[in-house]
C-alpha positions in Angstrom: -35.0 48.8 33.2 -36.6 52.0 31.7 -37.1 55.3 33.9 -40.3 57.2 33.8 -39.1 60.7 33.4 -42.3 62.3 33.5 -43.2 60.8 36.7 -39.7 61.5 38.3 -40.0 65.1 37.2 -43.6 65.3 39.0 -42.2 63.5 42.1 -39.1 66.1 42.2 -41.5 69.3 41.8 -43.9 67.7 44.6 -41.0 67.5 46.9 -39.9 70.8 45.9 -43.2 72.2 46.6 -42.9 71.5 50.2 -39.7 73.2 50.6 -40.0 75.9 47.8 -39.7 78.4 50.6 -36.2 77.3 51.4 -34.8 76.5 47.8 -35.1 78.8 45.1 -36.9 77.6 42.1 -33.9 77.8 39.5 -31.7 75.3 41.9 -34.7 73.1 41.8 -34.7 73.1 37.8 -31.0 72.6 37.6 -31.3 69.7 39.9 -34.1 68.0 38.1 -32.2 68.2 34.8 -29.0 66.8 36.5 -31.0 63.8 37.7 -32.6 63.3 34.4 -29.4 63.2 32.6 -28.0 60.7 35.0 -30.6 58.6 34.9 -30.9 58.5 31.1 -27.2 57.9 30.7 -27.3 54.9 33.0 -30.3 53.5 30.9 -28.4 54.0 27.8 -31.0 56.7 26.5 -28.4 59.7 26.7 -29.0 62.1 23.7 -26.0 61.7 21.3 -24.5 64.6 19.3 -25.1 64.3 15.6 -22.1 63.4 13.5 -20.6 65.5 11.2 -20.0 63.9 7.9 -16.1 63.8 6.9 -15.4 63.8 3.3 -13.4 60.8 2.4 -9.7 61.1 1.9 -8.1 61.0 -1.5 -6.3 57.7 -0.4 -9.7 56.1 0.5 -11.4 56.9 -2.8 -8.4 55.7 -4.7 -8.0 59.1 -6.5 -4.7 61.0 -7.1 -4.2 64.3 -5.5 -4.6 67.5 -7.8 -1.5 68.8 -9.1 -0.3 72.2 -7.5 -0.9 74.8 -10.3 0.9 77.5 -8.3 4.1 75.6 -8.2 6.7 76.9 -10.4 7.8 74.6 -13.2 11.3 74.0 -14.4 11.9 75.6 -17.8 13.3 73.1 -20.5 16.8 74.1 -21.7 17.6 72.7 -25.1 20.7 70.2 -24.9 22.5 72.3 -27.9 22.0 75.6 -25.8 25.3 77.8 -25.8 26.0 79.3 -22.6 26.4 82.8 -22.4 27.0 85.8 -19.9 24.6 86.0 -16.9 23.3 82.6 -17.3 23.3 80.7 -13.8 24.9 77.3 -13.8 24.3 74.4 -11.3 27.6 72.6 -10.9 27.5 69.3 -9.0 30.7 67.2 -8.4 29.9 63.9 -6.7 30.7 63.5 -3.0 32.4 66.9 -3.1 30.2 69.6 -1.5 32.8 72.3 -1.6 32.8 72.2 -5.7 29.0 71.6 -5.8 27.4 74.9 -6.1 25.3 77.4 -8.1 27.3 80.4 -10.0 26.6 82.9 -12.3 28.5 83.3 -15.6 30.6 86.6 -15.5 30.4 89.2 -18.4 33.6 88.2 -19.5 32.0 84.5 -20.1 34.0 82.9 -17.0 33.2 81.2 -13.8 35.6 80.6 -11.0 35.8 77.2 -9.2 38.0 76.2 -6.3 41.1 74.3 -7.5 40.6 75.1 -11.0 40.2 79.1 -10.7 39.1 80.9 -13.8 37.4 78.8 -16.4 36.0 80.3 -19.8 32.4 78.4 -20.4 30.7 81.0 -22.5 29.9 79.5 -26.1 29.9 76.1 -24.6 26.8 73.5 -24.1 26.1 72.2 -20.6 27.8 68.9 -21.6 31.0 70.2 -23.1 31.2 72.6 -19.9 31.0 69.5 -17.5 33.6 67.6 -19.6 36.0 70.5 -19.4 35.3 71.0 -15.7 35.9 67.2 -15.2 39.4 67.1 -17.2 40.6 70.2 -14.9 39.6 68.5 -11.9 41.5 65.4 -12.8 44.6 66.9 -11.5 43.2 67.2 -8.0 40.7 64.3 -7.9 40.5 60.8 -9.2 37.7 60.1 -11.6 35.5 63.2 -11.1 31.8 62.9 -11.8 30.6 66.2 -12.8 27.2 67.6 -13.8 26.6 71.0 -15.3 23.1 72.2 -15.5 21.7 75.6 -17.0 19.4 76.6 -14.4 18.5 80.2 -15.6 18.7 81.5 -19.2 19.6 85.5 -18.8 22.0 85.7 -21.8 19.5 84.9 -24.6 16.0 86.4 -24.3 13.2 88.0 -26.3 10.3 90.3 -25.4 6.8 90.4 -26.6 4.8 93.5 -26.1 1.3 94.7 -26.9 -2.0 93.2 -26.8 -1.0 89.7 -25.1 -2.2 88.5 -21.8 1.5 88.3 -20.3 3.7 90.9 -21.9 7.4 90.8 -20.9 10.8 89.3 -21.3 11.1 85.4 -21.9 14.4 83.4 -21.7 15.2 81.8 -25.3 16.7 78.6 -24.0 15.6 76.6 -26.9 14.4 77.2 -30.3 11.2 79.0 -30.3 9.1 80.3 -33.0 6.8 83.3 -33.0 3.5 81.2 -32.7 5.0 79.5 -29.6 6.2 82.6 -28.1 2.5 84.0 -28.6 1.4 80.9 -26.9 3.7 81.2 -24.0 2.7 84.8 -23.5 -1.0 83.6 -22.9 -2.5 84.4 -26.4 -3.9 87.6 -27.7 -6.1 90.3 -25.9 -9.4 91.6 -27.3 -9.2 93.5 -30.4 -5.4 92.6 -31.0 -4.6 93.0 -34.5 -3.3 89.5 -35.5 -2.7 90.2 -39.1 -0.3 93.1 -38.0 2.2 91.7 -35.9 5.9 92.5 -36.4 9.1 91.4 -35.1 11.9 94.1 -34.5 15.3 92.6 -34.7 18.7 94.3 -33.8 21.4 93.8 -36.2 25.2 93.8 -35.5 25.7 97.2 -37.5 23.3 98.8 -35.1 20.0 99.0 -37.3 16.8 97.2 -36.3 15.3 94.9 -39.1 11.3 94.8 -39.1 10.0 91.6 -39.8 6.3 91.4 -40.4 4.1 88.5 -39.4 0.3 87.8 -40.3 -0.9 85.3 -37.6 -4.1 84.5 -39.4 -2.4 83.6 -42.5 0.3 81.4 -41.0 -2.5 79.3 -38.9 -4.5 78.9 -42.2 -1.9 78.2 -44.7 0.1 75.8 -42.1 3.3 76.9 -43.6 6.2 76.5 -41.5 8.3 79.1 -43.3 5.9 81.7 -42.2 6.2 80.7 -38.5 9.6 82.9 -38.0 12.1 81.4 -35.6 13.1 83.9 -32.8 16.6 85.0 -32.2 18.1 86.6 -28.9 17.2 90.2 -28.8 14.0 90.0 -30.8 10.9 92.2 -29.7 7.6 90.8 -30.9 4.9 93.7 -31.0 1.4 92.7 -31.2 -0.7 95.9 -32.0 
């Protein structure tokens, strides 16, 4: 059954006309609206709110979630890297939380572990260090399973200064040549003199060697010998 809202509204207004001296007009409007809404809901004609479209989820569309670019990425450490003072090591001993810890290498090249005490690790690879620790722990633990990871390289670094996007100091945890170092630093800024780059390399006698590098020629010739491999303490200058 459908209700004629227009006739209903007229009937209410006629009834209201007889009593308009007793009931304020605003009250009649409110009553009229309430009755119309009730009758409309009963007759299935209630006005529906517009639906707000919802973007489909990534799971529904079968797409993968975008990678978090703000997240920090672990740096790759070469397996042949030699541990040095100030490097930070992650040492894990299976089923032994007391021996599992993150520890920096002291300036004397040693670390201190429970049960073992002082242990010289400077000059060792991570694999050699874990074998040494496991050997020392055999006096106290049956078949110790040890893992050593170089978490932070602080003993071997190089710097790049001048007209690059991200000048600063960088870890030298794996073999790195100058072209790769420039890429890691975000590339050149405008007006960088790419053919006037040079490396300042400190020597054991206290002097500093200057090594010129022409980026344009190295790229054009594709000569690996011109792509100088960096050493710890090198400073690259991009004028």
